N, C-alpha and C positions, 0 to 999 in steps of 0.2 A: 468827165470827173468831174465833177464840182468846187470851186477854188476855196478852202477853208484855211485861205490866208491870212490875219489881224489885215484893219483896215489903216490902211496909210492916211490917214486925215489923223490929224496931233488933236488931242483932248483941249476943247475953246478953252480951259481957262490955266490951260497951261502959257500959253503966249503971250501973255504979262511977263512970263517971267523976264529978265533980264539974263544977262551971260553970268553974273557969279551962277545968279538961281538957279539955271541948268548945270554949271558945275557942280551946286551941290544937289542937284537934285541928281543926279547920277553918281554921289558921295554917298545921298539917300539909298540908292536902288543900291547898292552895292553891300547893303545890310543885309542880310536876311541868310534864311537855310542853308542855299547852297552854301555862302558866306562863310558858315560854322565849318561846316563838314568837310568846305575846304582848309582851313587851320586844324580841325582834327590831324587831316591829313600835315603836316609840317609839323606836327608834333610829334611823327614818327618822321618825317626828314631832320627835325635837328634833333633828332634818337638816334637816326644814323650818321650823322656826321659827331655826334659827339664821342659815335666805338669809334669813328674812324680816326680821332684825333686834330679836330682841327680844331679851329678856333670859335670864342659864338664873333668876333670881328669877321671874320670868313666865313661864315654860315651867315650872319644877314644881312649883308655885302653882296652875296653866293644869290641869296633869296630875291632882291632888288636888280642887280643883273641879270641872271637866264632866266628868272622867274617863274616858265614850268617846270614844274615839279619831275620829270623822268629828264630833261638835263641835266640837273644838276647832281642829280644818282650818278647820272654816268659820269661827271668828272668826280664825283667821290670817286664811283670806284676804276677811273684812271693812275687819279691822286695816288689809289692804295699799291697800286697795278707798278706805278713807278714809269708811267708812262711821261713821254715831252709834252713840252706847252704845248706846239705847235700839232700833236695828232692828237690829247684832249680837251685842242677846241676843236680841232677836224671830228672829232666823235659827240662834241657836243652839236655841233651845227647841224650835221648829219641825224641825230633826234629830236632838230628843232624841226626838221621837215617839215613834219604832218604837219604842222601851223599853217603849212603855208597851203592848199586849201580855206583852209577858214579864215587867210588876209584876205585872198582872194574876194571870200563873199562876203565879206565884213566892207571893207572900203568901199566900194561903191555904192554900201549904203550913207556914209559918210560923205564923199566924194562929190561940191557946189566947182558952177563955173571961178567963188570965192577963192578956193581953197587950194590953201598949199601946199605943196611937195612936205616939207620939212614935217608940218607939222602931221600929216597923213602916215608917214617915218614914226613921227613919235606914240601917233593913237598905237599903229603895230607892232608896238612893243611889249604892247598892255596886251593884246592876244596873247590868252587861253584858256583852254574849257573851258567854267565856271567865267570869265569874261566874257567871251565867242557863245553860249549859250542865253547869260542873263541878257545881249545886249539884243540879239532871237528875236530874241523873249516880249525884249518892251521896247527896242531901242521906233519900232513906229508909234509909235505916242508924240517923239520927238523931229518936233520942224529940221527937215535938213540942213540947213544952215545952224543948228545951234545941235548936231550930233556930233560929231568931233571932242567937243566941249562935253560934252554929256556921257559921253566912254572915257576923257578921257578921266572927267570925276570917279567912275567905275573901275579905271583899271589901277588908275592910283591909289582906291582905299582899298583893292583888297588884294595889295602890295604889301602895300607898309601896318596892315594890320595882322597880311603876316609873316614880315619883319616885327613885328612888337610883338607875336607868338612864339618862335626861334630864339630871339634873346631869353622872353620870361622861360622856354624850358629850360636850355642851359642854369640860368640862375635857380633857379626851385624842382626841376625832375626830371632832373641830368639821370636816374637810374630809375631809366625807363625798360620795361622787359622787352628781349626785341622779337618776344612772337607781340607786342602790344604794338613795337615799335611799325611790325608789318600788317598786321592788320589794320591801320588809320594811314598806313597811304592805298593800300587797294581803298582807300572810299570814292575816294576822286571817281577812278574809273567805273564802280558797280554808278554815283553818279549824272556820272556823261551817260553811263545807258540809258537808265529812266531815263533823262532829259531826253535825251535826244529822242528817244521812243514817243511823251507822250507832248513833244515839241514839231515833230515831222505832221506833215503838209500835205504830202501823200504818202497811201498806202505801197508806194514803193522804195521812199521811205523804209519801213518800217519789213519788208522784204527781203533792205539787203542786212538791218541789222541779223534776222532769223537765219538769211544764209548764210552769217559771218559764225555768226556763234556754232553756229552747225558744222560748215564745209574746217573749219580747225585744225579740233582735232582728227583729221584724215589728212586735210594737207599738209601740218605740221609732220604725219610718218614717214610723206614722202621727201617732203622737202622739208628737214626744220631746218634750215641756215635762211629760208627765203618761206617760211610759215604765212606771217604777215603781210607780205606783199603779194604772196600768188593770194592768200582769201583775200583778198581787198579786189582782187583784180576781178575772181569771178566771181562776189557775190554780190558785188557790181556793176557785172556783166551780168547777172542775175534778174537785177531790180532795175537793170535798163530794157534788161529786155521785158521783164512784168508789165514798164511806164510805157513801152513801143506796142505791147497788146493791148493796151485797157483802151489809148488811146484813139487803136485802128479800129476796135471793139466802136468804142464808144461814138468816134463818125460812121459807122456800115446803121451801127442802129438810132441812128438821127437825117 
């Protein structure tokens, strides 16, 4: 199978950018259609926070500190259920574990011999669905020594935009209908699936997504409490088997 990955050579005219220029380039990259979709989901989150009785200060703080949307939804649920601080923190951490593969895939793209671990840890805070997808699509034009700064510009801008969105919803649209709030919250996973489909570098990625979509309803009937994990294992296993089959067939053909 031919390699369809993007070229690794940076665009020539980008080489003249300064450190501040690369940060601002990350800021400009964040201003995009995916950012608009993400902001719309935070309208739904703000409405959820309002219905849960949270103050605007707490909602904005959560947006900046937790960042990934599912973690915030889990925290609000834990607060409404009357859970303690430790159990709520554990629930949020558990929901955020799904981001670990994204961090593992992205950090090596930014690491250089001169990279400092604390800077990479700071950059990892900005890893969420939209930031990760944009980075994997756009980072190949950035010189390796500037990628951390570029990504921090990208991630910090996305966070700032949505902190502003949450604050505005509190002051301008506190009475958003519950149905519309729920619909807005679903825009991010829909965007994530379509973006992954378009940016998949190998057919195995498409196989994994199709397998997951088809398997989940069946797995949920058998293992409702572990359906997400089981579907991921089965769908990923099928995609890996397909990938191995294609490689073996390609070698045999040559």
